[in-house]
N, C-alpha and C positions, 0 to 999 in steps of 0.2 A: 350712432355704431354702437353696437355691443361688446365689450371688452372680452376680450378673450381670456383675464382671468376670471371674469365671472362665468365664462360659459366652463372654464375648466373645474369650478369648484364644486368640491364634492356634496354631495345630496344630505349625507348622513355621518355623522363623528366616526372617526374610525378607531377600531380597536384599542390603540395604543390610547389616544387621547381618553378615552374610556376608561381605559386602565388607570390613566392616572387623576384620574377625579379625585378630589380629597374626599376620603371617606366620613360618615356622621362620627360626630363626636361621642357619640354613646356607644358602649360596647356593641357587636353586634355577634350574631351567630357565624358558625362557616359557610349557612345554608344562605347568607346574603352575600356572599362574596361570588362575583364575576367568575363562571366556569372556568377560564381559560388562564385567571389569576391566581387558582386556587392549589396550590401544590397538593395537599394533601387529597385531594378529588382527581388530579390526573396522576397519580401514584396508586389508585385502586388497581387490584387487581382485574378487576373487570374493564380498566381502561388499557389493557397494554395492546389492543389492536391499533389504537390513537397512538399511544407512543411509538409501537412499530412506523408505523405510516407517518410520523415525524422525524423521525430518524431517518427513512429514508428522502424526505423532501428535504430534510436543512443540507448536507453535502449536495445533494441534488442541484438545488436550488443557487447556491453559492459558487458551485463549479459554474453554474450556466454561467452566471453574472461577470466570472474573473475570465472567462472565455478558455475554460479547458475541456478538449472536445476529445483528443485519443491519449493516450496514457501508454505507458510501459511501464510495467510490474517486476517489482523485483521483490522476493522472498528470500527466506535463509534464514540460520543461526542467529538469535540473539547474543550468542556466549563465543561468539568469534571477534578476536579482536583485528586494530590494525597495527599492522607489521612493528612500530615501535613502540608501543604499549605494549607488547608479546616480548619484544629484543630486551626492553628494559624488567619484563616478569622475569626471564632466564636469565638477565645477570644477578639478580636479587635472589633467584633459587638457587644459584650456582654459588652466593656465596652463602649462604645459609648449611650448606648441607643436606639438606633434606633430600633425598631420592626419592620421595612421590610427588615431591613439590617440581622438582626438576625433570623427572617424567612429563608430567602436566603441563609446565612452560614449554619444554622442546615440542610437544604435540601443536597446544597454541600457537605456537609460530610458524609451524609447518601449514596449519591451517590459515593464518592469516593473511595468507596468496589470495586466498579467496575474497576477503574484506576486498584488498588491493583491488582486484578485479573487476570487484562491483563496483568502487568507486570511480575506476575508469567508464565501465560500461557507462553509467549514467553521466560522467562527463561527454561522452561522446552522441550519447543519445540527443544532450541536452546542446552542447554546443554547436553539433550538426544540424539540428533540425530548429532552434530557438529563432530563426529567420525568414524562417519558409512559412508560406501561408497556411499551412497545417503542420504547426509545433507539435512535438511530441514531449509529455511531461511525464515524470518519472514519481512512481507510485508508490510506497511502502507502508508496512505495517505501523512506523513510526517510531519504535524502540532502539536498541541499541544494537551492536555488532553489524550483520551483512546488511538491517531495515537501516542504519543508521551510516553505512559506507553510501547507499544509493542516493540518501540524501546530501549526503556529503558535496559528495562529486558530482550532482545538480548543480547545487549551491558554488561550488567551487568554480564552475563555468559559467557563472553569473546569469542563470536561469530559475525559475521555480520550482519547487518541487513538493508534494501531498506528502502528509502523514497520516496516516488511519488508524488510531490511537482503541484501545479497546481498553474497558476496566475489568481488572482481574483482581483475584485476592491480594497476590503480592505487587503493589501497584506498580502498572507499566509508566514511566514517565517520557513524555516524549525527546526524542534527542533534537539538538539545540539548531539542525542543517534546515529543518522544514519549515518552509514558505510560513510564516504565521499566522495568515489568516487565510492557509490552505492544509491548517493543524487542524484535525477532527478527532471528537473522543465518541466513542460505541457502548453502546451497551449489550446490543445483539448482536452476536458472531455472523448467524444470518444474513443484516443486515449490511455488515463490514465486508463481508466475503460478495453480499452484490455490487458494492461499489468498486470492489476489487476489478470487477470484469464487466460492468457497465459500458466503462469506455474503452478496455484495454484493447490493444493492437497484437500485443506480445507478453509473454510471462520468461522473466529470466529467475529461473530454480538455481540457488545455489545450494552448498550441505546445509541440511538442517535436520531437527529432529520430529516430532510428530506434528506441530503446528505445520511447517514446511510442508510434511508429506501430507496432510489435510487439504491444503491451500491445492497441492500440486496433484492430487488423483482427482479431486472434486472437479477440477479444471480440464483433466485429462476424459472423464465419464461425462461432462455435458458438451466438447469436443466429439467423442466415440460416438454418442448416443444423436449429435447432429440436435441438439438444443440451443445450442450457442457455436459462432461460426468458428472454422478453423483460423486459427493464428500461430504465430513463431512460439514455441514452447521449448526454450532453450535452455539445457543441464547442464551446468557448468562443473567439469570434474567426472571425467570418463570412467576413472577409477573408479571414484566415489560411490558412484551410482551403478556402475556394474557389481560390483561388488554387492549396493545393498540389495537390489531389486533384481531378480531372475527375469527379466521379461520373456526369454527367451522358453524357458519353463511354462510362461502363461500362455505362450503358443501353442507349443506340445501338448499340452493337455485341454487345450481347447476352451481354456478361461475367458482369452479374448481373442481376437478372429486375426486371422493370416493380414500384416497390414499397419494392424494396431497398433505395435511396435514403434513405426516409424511416424508416430503423431507428436514427435520431439523428435530435439540435435542435439545429440551430446555436444560439446564445446566445451575449449579448456580456456580460450581468453578472452578478452572483451572485443580485440578487433576482430574476430572470427564471429565473435557471436553479432557484433554490427553489421559484418558484411552480408551476413543472412540475412539480418531484418534490411536492410537496404534494398538487397535484392528482393526479395519479396515484395516491398512497396516500393520500388524502382523510387526510392528517394534519393534528389540529389542535393548537393551541400548547400549554401547558400551563394556561392560564388557561380552559382548553374553548371553546375557537372554533373 
């Protein structure tokens, strides 16, 4: 009888085995190194297509292995604090007597409600689907502010969540609530954007700046042009978004077609957003509701 272990044996040494073979004692040139262990070679300008492929593949393979199939993306400002922190800053500003600091602290406290709604929404998405056959996983940009709120809500609900960090001139550090094995780091914005949308079934967009608007309009453009499937796009804060963007003007001037202004939903609360998401996908809770 042929032993199964012999049938399953490799025909050739693995790349990992070869990479860890001892090198000759005598000094060798860079040309002698295995190509896939030669960092200087991999970082050459001409190897950019290979690096882009690797940056696409690594998060893809890891998420496949960990069973991540459907995600809900949460975007928003990195500058919005949680309510407890905002309240503390306000009290400090009141004691300082600095009128400018007091104004900023009051603004931050007003905006902190979005942190709490993002936290609540992420918790709802996680706890209401984590035991379902097709759970939904929260994914954020991995940083502070609204991104932290999303990962925090999922963490507090007892679930896993994803952080897609990016290398920036002023270093961005992962928030502490991301599931460690799902905390990724990107060099290329384009590849990071792909991973935001490849598995997403919904986008929750909170008030934010250029980065938030970039992600929002890229998603709207892909949906509008039919390059990706329609999915719920939830804009938190009717007053913020209505004042920021005049969608009616875009229709009136023919810049977008009538109906394109309905590619998204304006919502105020996590419960309102979750109700829309449940209705869109007919999501029941774990008890079978």
